[in-house]
C-alpha positions as CSV (number, residue, x, y, z in Angstrom):
1,X,108.6,95.5,89.6
2,X,109.1,98.0,86.9
3,X,106.9,101.0,86.5
4,X,104.9,99.3,83.8
5,X,103.7,96.5,86.2
6,X,102.8,99.0,88.8
7,X,100.9,101.1,86.2
8,X,98.6,98.1,85.5
9,X,98.1,97.5,89.2
10,X,97.0,101.1,89.7
11,X,94.7,101.1,86.6
12,X,93.1,97.8,87.6
13,X,92.5,99.0,91.2
14,X,90.9,102.3,90.0
15,X,88.6,100.4,87.6
16,X,87.4,98.0,90.2
17,X,86.9,100.7,92.8
18,X,85.0,102.7,90.2
19,X,82.8,99.6,89.7
20,X,81.9,99.5,93.4
21,X,81.2,103.2,93.5
22,X,79.0,103.0,90.4
23,X,77.1,100.1,91.8
24,X,76.2,102.0,95.0
25,X,75.2,105.1,93.1
26,X,72.5,103.3,91.1
27,X,74.2,103.8,87.7
28,X,72.4,101.8,85.0
29,X,73.2,98.1,85.1
30,X,74.7,97.9,81.6
31,X,77.4,100.5,82.5
32,X,78.3,98.7,85.8
33,X,78.3,95.3,84.0
34,X,80.7,96.5,81.2
35,X,83.0,98.2,83.7
36,X,83.0,95.1,85.8
37,X,83.9,92.9,82.8
38,X,86.6,95.3,81.9
39,X,88.0,95.2,85.4
40,X,88.0,91.4,85.4
41,X,89.9,91.3,82.1
42,X,92.4,93.9,83.4
43,X,92.8,91.8,86.5
44,X,93.9,88.8,84.5
45,X,96.2,91.0,82.4
46,X,97.6,92.7,85.5
47,X,98.5,89.3,87.1
48,X,100.2,88.2,83.8
49,X,102.2,91.4,83.6
50,X,103.3,91.2,87.3
51,X,104.3,87.5,87.1
52,X,106.2,87.9,83.8
53,X,107.9,91.1,84.9
54,X,111.7,90.9,84.6
55,X,112.4,91.8,88.3
56,X,115.6,90.7,90.0
57,X,116.5,91.0,93.7
58,X,119.3,89.8,95.9
59,X,117.0,89.2,98.8
60,X,116.1,85.6,99.9
61,X,113.5,84.1,102.3
62,X,116.2,84.1,104.9
63,X,116.1,87.9,104.9
64,X,112.5,87.7,106.2
65,X,110.7,91.0,106.2
66,X,112.4,94.4,106.2
67,X,110.0,95.8,108.9
68,X,110.7,92.8,111.2
69,X,114.4,92.0,111.5
70,X,115.7,88.6,112.6
71,X,116.7,88.2,116.2
72,X,120.4,87.7,115.2
73,X,120.4,91.1,113.5
74,X,119.0,92.9,116.6
75,X,122.0,92.1,118.9
């Protein structure tokens, strides 16, 4: 993903964490409600940006995970 997609992931995460913090600190309901709605809109936009990002890789599912090599690669 490009930096633009990761920017939206970070912004959305911060907004939704802020919503949880505001709810536990007894901030007035209208503030929490509007921040929550903003977070939900940003979540949909973030998913759109990540899925439409022009990201190309040469990895396939046969490569499995980088932190868990295949048994044929160990020997």
